N, C-alpha and C positions, 0 to 999 in steps of 0.2 A: 879169582887166578883163570887166566887166559888160556885157550883152548892153544894145541900145539897138534898139527898133525902131519903127517908124512906117510905119502903116498910111494906105492911100489907094484908094479906091476908081474905077474905071478902066471905064465902063460897067459889063457885068456880071462885069467881073474886082473882082478887090481884090489889090493888090500889097503886100508887107510889105518892106518897106525891113529890113534887119538888119545893126547894126555891132558890131564886137566879135571876140572870139575864142568859139568854140561848142565847149566843154570839157563834160566830169563836171557842172563848177559850172553853168554856164549853160544847158545841154542841156536841163535840167526846165522852165526856165520857158519856153526856145523850143517845146517841145510843149505846153504850155497857151495859147499864144498862138496855135496852129497847131490845135488842136483846137477853140477855139471857134471860128476859122472855117469847117469840114467843118459844125459844130454850123448854124452862118446860111444853109447849102444855098445857099455861094456858087457861080457856076458856072465861074468859072477862078479858080487862087488862084494865083498868081507872089508865091517867094522870091525876092527880088534881096538876091545876096552877094556884092556888091563893093566892101560895106565888111568884107567877111570873111577875115583874114589867115591864118587858122587853126580847122583841123576835124579832132577827134579821132573815137576810133570812136564816142561814143555822139554825138555831134552827125550823125554819118553815120545810126546806129541811128534816130534820131530825124523825119533824113526820108525813110526808108523806111517807119517807120511810116503818116506822112501818106503816103505813096504806096499803104498799105494802104486809109487813109480814104478817099481819091479813087478808087477802085476800089470800098468799099464805098457811097459816096454819090452816084459816077457825075460829081462833080466833074474837072476837070483840074488836074493840079500838076506846073507849073513853077519851076523854077530858071533861074535867069539873072545874069550878072554874073561869074561864080568868076573867082576872083586865079588866076593859076597852080599856084600852092600849092594851092589847094583843088581847084583842077580835077584835079590829080596824085592827089590822096589819093580820088577817086571813079574816076580810071583806073586805079589799083594794086585798089583794093577793085572794080573789072571792072562799075561803075555807071552806065558813061555810056551804053550803050546801054539802059537798064532804064530811067531818067529823063527827061523833056524837058530838052533843057536846052540852053538860048539866049547867045548872048554878050554881049546885056544884057536891059535893062529892057522898051527899045521893043521889040527885036523879039519878042519872048515876047508881048508883045499886038499883035502885029499879026495882023490876020484876024478880030480878037472881035468 
């Protein structure tokens, strides 16, 4: 299943809503989408994953790379709306304490 992206600017933040499976086939497309945001000097980047039902290790690696880019560019990088299946993968990889994870897009945007 191909990924579908929608980007919305909300104040100093940009929210990328992702729909589809984040796997080996679609991860490069996601990586390209995210890299473009870090080049634009956004202050807060929120990735809304409420439309994602499956993620594999290549998808996780893409988000880890995004986190590294955020540290290099002084941007905040937040994940929101993880389905139980996707959240389980982050928990298994012990990444729930590494990422800023929020229950919803609205929660991720609070205080911005």
